[in-house]
N, C-alpha and C positions, 0 to 999 in steps of 0.2 A: 621496459623491464617488466615482466610479470610481477603480481603480488605475492610475496612469500609471507604466509602467516606466521611460519616460525620464526623468521627473522624479525618481523614486526614485534611479535611478543617480546622476544628477547630485549629488543631496543627500547619496549615499553617498561619493562622491569628495571632495565638499566638506570632509566631515567627517572625512576619512581621518586627519589629525593627530590627532584628537581620540579615535580608537578605537586601542587596542592593536594592534600590526602583524600579530602571529600571527592574532587574531581577524578583523582585516580581509581577511588572505589567504584565510582558510578561507571566509568569507562570499562573496567574489568568485569563489573556485574553485567552491563549491556552486551560486552562480547561474550562472555560465557553463556548467557540467556540466549543470544543469537545463534550461537552454534548448537546448543542443545536443541533449539526449535527447528534449526533446519535439518539436524539429523534425523528428529521425529518425523518431518514433513516427507524427508527422502525415503525413510523406511516404511511409513505407513500409509503414504497416498501416491502409490507410483502411477496412478493413472492421471494425477494432475500435472504431469511432466511435459506433454506435447507443446509445442510452441509455433504453431503454424502462422503464416502471415495473413493479414485482412484479406488478401485475396483469393485464400484457400489453397495456395500452391506453396511449396517449399520457399522460404526466404525469410525476411527479418520482420518483426513485429513493430509497431509504431515506436519511436525512440522513447517516449515516456514510459513505456512498459518495461524497457530495459532497465531504466532507473528504478521502477517499482520493484521489480524482481530483485536487484541487487540490495534492496533494503529489507527482504523477507528476513523474519526473525526479530526483528527490532520490537521490542516491547516495553510496557510501563515497568516502573519499578514500584512494588507495593510499599507502601509506607510514607514517611515524610520526605524521602529523597525522591528526585525526578531523573528521568533518563535525558541526559545531556544531548543526545543525539536529536530527541523529538524537540527539546527545547531550541536547539539549532535550527529546525525546521521552521519553527514559529517565528524565531527572531529573523531569519532570513526574508520571511514574508511580510515583516512589519508588524507582526502580532504583539499584543501587551500582555497576554497572560502568560504566566510562568510555571506552569505545573503540567503533568502528563495525565492528570484525572479529568481535566475539561476534555470533553469528546473531541479526537483528533482526526476523524477519518476524513474531513474537509481539509484539513491541514495537510495530511499525507497526499492527497489528490492535488492540491496546489503546489506542493513542495515538488512534486514529479513534474509537473507542467513548467513549473518556474525553471527547473533545470534544463529544459530542452526549449527554452524561450516562446512558451505558449501562454498567451494571455489568460487571466484568472478573472472570476469574479470579484466585485469589491469586497463583498463579506464572504471570502472564500472559506472561512472556518465554519459557516453554516452548510451543513449538508444539502438542505432543500434548495439553498440558493444556486446549486449548479443545475438545478432543473430547468432554470431559464438561460443558462450560459451557453454560449456557442449556438450550434443549431442541431434541430432534432436529427436523428439517424437511425437505421435499422440495427438491431442488435448484432454487435461486430467485435472481433478481437481488438481491444484497446479502447472501445468506446467507454465514455464515463456513464455509469448506471446509478439512479438515484432509487432509493427505496423508503417506503413509509415504515415508520415504526411507532409503538405507543410512546408519546412524550417528544417525537422529534422526527429526525430522519437518518439516512445512512447513505454514504456514497463511496464508491470504488470504481475499479475496472473490471469489464468483462474479459474473461480468456476462455470461456467454455460454457457448456450447459447440458442438462440432462432433460427428460421429458418435462419435469415439473421445477427444475432449479437452474438458475443461472450461476456459474462459477466465478467467484468475484475476488480478485486481488485487491486487498484493500487495507487499510490501517483501522486500530481500535476495534479488529475482529477478535474476540476473546482477548482483548486488551493487546493485540500485537499484530503484525503486519504479516499476513499469510493470506492462502487461497481458501476459500469456504463456500459451500453451496447455499444459495439464499433463494426461497421461494420465487418463483416467477410472478405469482400474483401479487406480491409486494412491491413491484417495480412500478415507478410512476414517470419515469422519464429515461431515454437513453440519448446522449448527446455527443457532439463531435466537435472539435475546435472550428470556429467560423472562418479561420484564414486558410484551412486546408480543404481539398476535395473530399467528399464523401467517400468512405471505403465501401469496397464490395461487400455486401452482407455475408458473413462467414463467422460461425461459431463451432470448433469441435466439440465432439461428443466427451463428456467425462463423466467419471463416476467415483463414489467413495467420499470421503470426508465427512466430518460432523456437520450437521445443518446448523447454521446460525439462525436464531430466532429473536434476538435482541442483542444490538450493537452499542447499547448505552455504556 
């Protein structure tokens, strides 16, 4: 049965009294923020929509990209509360930290891989740890890409490129899961799961979007 957002929201409101108020508030804030961000992305960044396969032909993307796309719009909650969705990712991966202020780009990549049964580095929460994970590959749709930044690193998934930027589907990008262009000059590694055959190098041309300069 396909997901029906209206039915889900009606059922959630009906059960309000049976759900702890703090959890209910966090869930509603996350859902509303996700919908607003998704609508903004759809209207402001039409050039970010193509979804070609790694082969460069019409077809499916790697399965972890389907997971990643389904999480677009997830974002931190400003203030003392924390997004329970992000905390759920951390818990499922065996993490010990319990806030959404700790940089969570590695957590996002790790969770997407976890959902499709792909191995992860021991220290999945550290962005630069992914630079030695799996095996090296040419820039391709779905490849894990690692960037250097002041004070640390950043990790996400490649989904496109322009002349000077990679388009990255990642977490903790402006405190949310979205697609943003990041300078190619900052990339230090592109990696692929060791257990899978290397993809045919392919990245679609994309344009638009706000350039990310620091993903802390």
